[in-house]
C-alpha positions as CSV (number, residue, x, y, z in Angstrom):
1,X,0.0,0.0,0.0
2,X,1.5,3.3,-1.1
3,X,0.6,6.8,0.3
4,X,-0.1,9.7,-2.0
5,X,-0.7,13.4,-1.2
6,X,-2.9,16.1,-2.8
7,X,-2.7,19.8,-1.8
8,X,-6.1,21.3,-2.5
9,X,-5.8,24.2,0.0
10,X,-7.2,27.5,-1.4
11,X,-9.4,25.8,-3.9
12,X,-13.2,26.2,-3.7
13,X,-15.9,23.6,-4.3
14,X,-16.0,21.5,-6.5
15,X,-12.3,21.7,-7.3
16,X,-10.9,19.8,-4.3
17,X,-13.2,16.8,-5.1
18,X,-12.5,17.0,-8.8
19,X,-8.7,17.0,-8.2
20,X,-9.0,14.1,-5.8
21,X,-11.0,12.1,-8.4
22,X,-8.3,12.7,-11.0
23,X,-5.5,11.8,-8.5
24,X,-7.3,8.6,-7.5
25,X,-7.3,7.4,-11.1
26,X,-3.5,7.3,-11.0
27,X,-3.1,5.2,-7.8
28,X,-3.4,1.5,-7.3
29,X,-6.4,-0.2,-5.6
30,X,-5.5,-0.3,-1.9
31,X,-3.3,2.8,-2.0
32,X,-4.3,5.8,0.1
33,X,-4.6,9.5,-0.9
34,X,-4.3,12.2,1.7
35,X,-6.0,15.4,0.7
36,X,-5.7,18.8,2.4
37,X,-8.3,21.4,1.7
38,X,-9.5,24.7,3.2
39,X,-13.0,24.9,1.7
40,X,-15.6,24.7,4.5
41,X,-17.8,22.4,2.5
42,X,-15.0,19.8,2.0
43,X,-16.1,17.4,4.8
44,X,-19.6,17.0,3.3
45,X,-18.3,16.9,-0.2
46,X,-15.7,14.2,0.4
47,X,-18.1,12.1,2.4
48,X,-20.6,12.2,-0.5
49,X,-17.8,11.6,-3.0
50,X,-16.5,8.5,-1.3
51,X,-20.0,7.1,-0.8
52,X,-20.8,7.7,-4.5
53,X,-17.6,6.2,-5.8
54,X,-17.2,3.3,-3.4
55,X,-13.8,4.5,-2.1
56,X,-13.2,4.4,1.7
57,X,-12.9,7.6,3.6
58,X,-10.5,6.3,6.3
59,X,-10.3,9.6,8.2
60,X,-11.5,13.1,8.2
61,X,-10.1,15.8,10.6
62,X,-9.6,19.5,10.8
63,X,-6.7,21.4,12.4
64,X,-6.4,25.1,12.3
65,X,-8.8,25.5,9.3
66,X,-7.1,22.8,7.2
67,X,-9.3,19.7,6.5
68,X,-7.4,16.5,6.0
69,X,-8.9,13.4,4.4
70,X,-7.4,10.0,3.9
71,X,-9.1,8.1,1.1
72,X,-8.4,4.5,0.3
73,X,-9.0,3.5,-3.3
74,X,-11.2,0.4,-3.5
75,X,-12.5,0.6,-7.1
């Protein structure tokens, strides 16, 4: 399992999710993508994105206004 990183800080909805979708296409099944975003709607957007695509949202946290998501590619 490899770890990948996407910096989506400063981007507004829907760009963080769109960039994550593009990045997930380049990683292997079982790999994880960590996304950092600052858009306040990101938690809701990433939860819906993972549910719709079947990928696993392994963690979601916020620290000092930066949202961090760890997504495991399953499909």
